[in-house]
C-alpha positions in Angstrom: -32.0 49.6 -0.6 -34.9 51.5 1.0 -35.1 49.1 3.9 -31.4 49.3 4.5 -31.6 53.2 4.3 -34.4 53.2 7.0 -32.3 50.9 9.2 -29.2 53.1 8.9 -31.3 56.2 9.4 -32.8 54.7 12.6 -29.4 53.6 13.9 -28.0 57.1 13.4 -31.0 58.9 14.8 -30.7 56.9 18.0 -27.1 58.0 18.7 -27.1 60.6 21.5 -24.9 63.0 19.5 -27.3 63.2 16.6 -29.7 66.1 16.7 -31.3 65.4 13.2 -30.8 63.0 10.4 -32.2 63.2 6.8 -32.0 60.8 3.9 -31.7 62.7 0.6 -30.7 61.9 -3.0 -31.8 59.0 -5.1 -33.0 56.8 -2.2 -35.4 59.6 -1.0 -36.8 59.9 -4.5 -37.0 56.2 -5.2 -34.7 56.4 -8.1 -32.2 53.7 -7.1 -30.4 50.9 -8.9 -27.8 48.4 -7.8 -25.1 51.1 -8.0 -26.9 53.7 -5.9 -25.3 55.0 -2.7 -27.0 56.2 0.5 -26.9 60.0 1.1 -27.6 60.9 4.7 -27.2 64.3 6.3 -26.4 64.0 10.0 -26.6 67.1 12.3 -24.4 66.8 15.4 -24.7 70.5 16.4 -23.2 71.3 19.7 -20.3 68.8 19.5 -17.1 68.6 17.5 -18.2 67.0 14.2 -14.6 66.0 13.5 -14.5 63.9 16.7 -17.9 62.4 15.8 -16.7 61.4 12.3 -13.6 59.7 13.8 -15.9 57.7 16.1 -18.4 56.8 13.3 -16.6 53.8 11.8 -16.4 52.2 15.3 -20.1 52.9 16.0 -21.0 51.2 12.7 -18.7 48.3 13.2 -20.5 47.4 16.4 -23.6 46.7 14.4 -22.7 46.2 10.8 -20.0 44.4 8.8 -18.7 47.3 6.8 -15.3 48.6 5.6 -14.5 52.3 5.7 
């Protein structure tokens, strides 16, 4: 999980809209199991965060095979 979290963190941090990105919760403390989720804070200050959120699934689908 930690490697995947780093990969997602790096992916998000490299998006031009993202000002800051932080991983928090169980992954950041190392308390994960097979049912753990990935909690990421994404700061997109200066742009409409609603518009960014609507683009996020498409951005992820370009790199990952995920279902939103």
